[in-house]
N, C-alpha and C positions, 0 to 999 in steps of 0.2 A: 638670688639666683643659684640654681643647681651646677656644682662642679662638674665638668665633663670626666669622664672614666673609661680607661681602656683596660680590658683585663684580657690576657691572653690564655687560652686553653690549650696547653700543649699535649693534652690526649696521651696516647701511648708513644711519646717520642722523647729523645733525648737520653742518653746514658748520664750517669753523674758527671763525668769529665765533661761532657757538652753543656750540661747544666751549670756546671762551674765556669766555664768560659763564658757561657751568657750572663751569669749573675755578675762576674766581674766588671763585664761591660756595661751592665744595666745601672752601675752607679753613675756614669756621666749621662746615661739615657733619661734617668730619674731627675738629675738636675736640669735637663733640657726640657722635660716634662713640666717640672715646677715652674720653669720660666715662663711657660705659657699656661699656667694654672690649669693643668691636666694631671688627674691621678692617673696612675698605672699600676698594673699588678699582673701576676701570671699564676696559673695553676699547674705545677708540675706533677709528675708521678710521685707517688709516696716516696719512693726511694731517694729524691732529691730535695724533698721539701726543707729538711734541715739545712742541706748544702748552701740553698739559694737564700733562705732566711738569714743564716749567719754571715754569709758574704755580703748581702745588702739588706741589713736589718729595716731600713726604711721604707723598702719596698713592699707593696701588697702582695703576700704569698699566701695562696689558698689552697686547700684540698680539691680533688676532682669529685670526691663523694666522701661520705661519712656514715656510720651506723648510728641509729637513734639510741641503742643502748649503751651503758658505760663499760661493760664487760660481759662475756659469757661465752657460750659455746657455739661461736658464728664464725667459722672456720674462713679465712680469707678476708675478713673485714677488719677495719681500722675504727676505734672509737673515738669520741671528743677528746677524753683525757690524754689519749696518746697524741693528739695534734696539740692540744695545749702545752704539752711538755716540750715541744719542738718551738712553741712560739707561734704557733699558727692560730689564727682566730677569724679565716674564712674559709668558707666551703661551697662549692657548687651544689645544688640540689636540682634533681629531676631533668638533668640534660638528656635531649632526646635519644641520645645513644644508649644512656642508661634505662630509658623507658623501653625503648626498642628491643635492646639485646638482653636485657636483665628483668624484665618484667615490672619496673618500678610504676607505682600508680600514684595517683593524686594522694591517696590516704597514707601511704608509706613515705611519701615526700612531706606530707603534714608532720609526721612524727620526727622527720629530721630535722624540719624547720623549726619546730618547737624546742626540740633539744638543744639545737644550736643557740636559739635566743635566750634559753634558760641559763646558758653557760656564757652569755654575754659575747657571743660571737656572731658573725654576720653570714646570714645564708644569701648565696646570689642564686635565686629561684628561677629556673628555666621553664619557659611555657613556649607552645607553638604546635601548630597543625601539620599533619601530613598532607602529602600531593593531593591524595583522594579527597580528604576533607576539605581543603582549598577549593578543589575544583567541584565540589558539591555544594559551596558556598556556607560551609559549617564553621569557618574559621572562628568568628566571634563566639559562638556557642560553645566551641571546645576550649578556646582559651579562658571564657568566662568560668567555665567548670574548673579549670586547671588553677585560675587564682582563686576563686572562692573556697574551693575544698583544701588546696595545697596550704592556704594561710588561715584555714579555720582556727579560732582560738588564740589568734594573735592580738594582743592588746595594742592599743594605740600607742602607748609609750614604746613597747618593742617594735612596732612598724617602722619606726624611724631608723633601726638598725638594717632594714631589709634593702637587698638590691634585687630588681626585677630584670630578667632578660627575655625579650621576644625573640625566639628563633624559629622562624618557620622551617619545619623539617626538610621541606623540599629544596631548601636553599642551602643546606648545610654540606660544605665539600663537593657541591654539585658544579659550581662555578654560575648557577643561576642564583640572582639574589632579587629579593623583593624591591618594587620600586620604591623610592622615597615616600610616594603618596600612600602606598599601601603599608609601609612600615610606619609612618605617622598616624595614619588612621588606627592601626591596631594599638599603638603606644598610647595614643589618646583614650582608645576605649579602655585599656588597662587602667590609666590613671582615674578614668571615671568609676571603675570599679573600686579602686583602692579609696577613692573620696568617699563612696558608699560606705566602705567597711571602716575606714579610719578617719574619716573628716580632714579637716585642715592638714594631717600629717602627710596626706596624699602628695601634697605640693613640694615636699621636701625628698621623696623618694625618688632615687635614680632609677630610671627606666632606661635599659639598653637594648640596641639591636644587634642581632648576631645573625650570620649567614652569607658566607662568600664576601665578608668585608675586606677590601683592600685598599692600599694608598691611593688608587685611582678614583675610588668611589666613596671613601670615607667623608669627604667635605659635604657632599649633597645629604647624606644622613644627618649629620652634626647641625646642619642649618635647620632642622626641623625643630618644632617647638618642644615637642614632648620625648624626643630622643636625647638622652644625656650622655651617651657614650656607646660603646660597642664591645661585644664578647667576640674576641677574633679567634679563629684557628690557625690555619696555615701561615698567614701573614704576621703571626706573633712569634714564630720560631726563630727569625733571624733578626739580629739586632738593628741592622740597616733598614730592614722593612719595617720594624717597629718604630723605628725613628721617623721614618716617611710617613707613618700614620698620624704620629704627633704633629708632624710638620704641616700636615694638610687640615689641622683642626684649627679654624679661626678663634 
């Protein structure tokens, strides 16, 4: 049985002082999560990665983005060796805001996924359709292309290190969330693609749902067969809210 996983994406929020305050409180939060057999983690801004990781070494701490090259003339970018030096071994890849605002493509995501896996790190690969695509009935075609192209070249062994997040773009930060039926249908569809790509390994890969996940709706998502957790935005910024998310997972 796959362990439930909650990952909080802080986006461009929290100063180092605020991150430290959360990190200190997360020590007890993690103990509570472990008592319920739930994994938890956060993806802070780059400036707070070392602070959060050193304050709570047992917490999953990931970057929000990473470059696929180890070094070079890439102003403003952060490399995998830089993350590893801080003890960071997770990174988001392909979040919709990176795709929308910074032109990330399935191909560029694939380069990052492969680079992370080659460095024994965990890519949390995000997929999902826009409102226009959803309304046009293109959800599965878009998601399938994102999964197949973004994971091209990944071996069956490395597939076990993957985490996938389905985040319909139209539900991120909008207050609109996909129904549990829609979320489960797409997550099951993703698992079928993973089965085609990686065989039995697909049964062990955690698939998360993201998009306006809150304490009052997380329970219904977590009850679905193919939803193994959540990638959470705003509700992950506050320790008490994060605790409520954990409380509402059976």
